C-alpha positions, -999 to 999 in steps of 0.1 A, spaced: -150 -446 151 -162 -440 187 -163 -470 214 -197 -473 212 -199 -477 176 -172 -503 179 -190 -522 207 -221 -520 189 -208 -536 159 -193 -564 175 -227 -573 189 -244 -570 154 -255 -602 134 -250 -595 98 -281 -606 78 -274 -619 45 -280 -595 18 -306 -595 -11 -277 -605 -35 -265 -632 -11 -301 -648 -5 -304 -680 -28 -335 -682 -52 -354 -702 -31 -348 -685 2 -369 -656 12 -358 -626 26 -362 -626 67 -384 -600 76 -369 -573 98 -374 -574 133 -379 -548 163 -344 -557 177 -326 -550 137 -346 -516 134 -334 -506 169 -296 -519 160 -301 -497 128 -314 -463 147 -286 -469 172 -260 -472 146 -274 -440 128 -274 -421 163 -238 -434 168 -228 -419 134 -248 -387 143 -222 -386 174 -193 -393 157 -199 -366 132 -204 -340 160 -172 -354 177 -153 -351 144 -166 -315 140 -155 -304 174 -119 -303 166 -131 -284 134 -145 -258 154 -115 -258 178 -92 -254 146 -117 -224 138 -114 -211 171 -77 -216 171 -73 -199 136 -94 -168 147 -75 -165 180 -44 -164 159 -61 -137 132 -69 -113 158 -35 -101 165 -28 -105 125 -56 -83 121 -43 -58 147 -11 -57 135 -24 -54 96 -46 -23 111 -16 -6 127 3 -11 98 -22 6 75 -22 34 99 11 38 97 10 37 60 -17 64 63 7 85 83 35 80 62 18 87 31 6 122 46 41 130 56 53 121 19 24 145 6 34 171 29 72 168 18 63 168 -18 39 202 -13 69 218 6 92 205 -24 67 223 -49 70 253 -31 109 254 -27 110 250 -64 85 280 -73 106 301 -46 137 290 -63 123 298 -100 113 330 -87 145 337 -71 163 326 -103 142 351 -122 149 380 -99 188 372 -102 190 372 -139 168 406 -140 195 420 -117 223 402 -134 208 422 -167 204 455 -150 241 451 -135 255 445 -169 234 473 -186 247 496 -158 281 483 -163 280 491 -201 264 523 -193 292 531 -172 314 525 -201 299 547 -225 299 574 -199 335 570 -195 341 571 -230 318 601 -236 338 618 -207 370 610 -224 358 621 -256 347 654 -237 380 660 -223 395 654 -261 372 679 -273 376 705 -247 411 702 -252 410 707 -289 386 735 -285 409 751 -262 435 748 -285 414 764 -313 405 791 -289 440 797 -278 449 799 -318 418 824 -325 430 846 -297 464 847 -312 453 859 -343 
């Protein structure tokens, strides 16, 4: 309560309430002075409310001042998150491309290995055929030699 209100209360003379009035007593009529005092008390209350509101305004201003750098930091973090998410997506894309390339290379190597094994198998067959041909040639020459001797 403000000093004005306290000073005003000390000047007030309390009138008996309706409940305090005895049956025979009539309620005292309100005087101009009583109405003025009531109006002053009402104005004092309005001033007190306005004064009490001032710290709330100050608190709100302080909270807003504290929130402003935090909002800026949040915005910075959101921007960094967006940047990092973009980098992550780029890495994922590169990884997917590398995976496709590795699979293609593995397929190509598999085909080349198959061709190599086929070639190796053919070499063996050719070698066997050559050996057989040499044996057949030897047998044929022996038979021709025997035929000529007859």
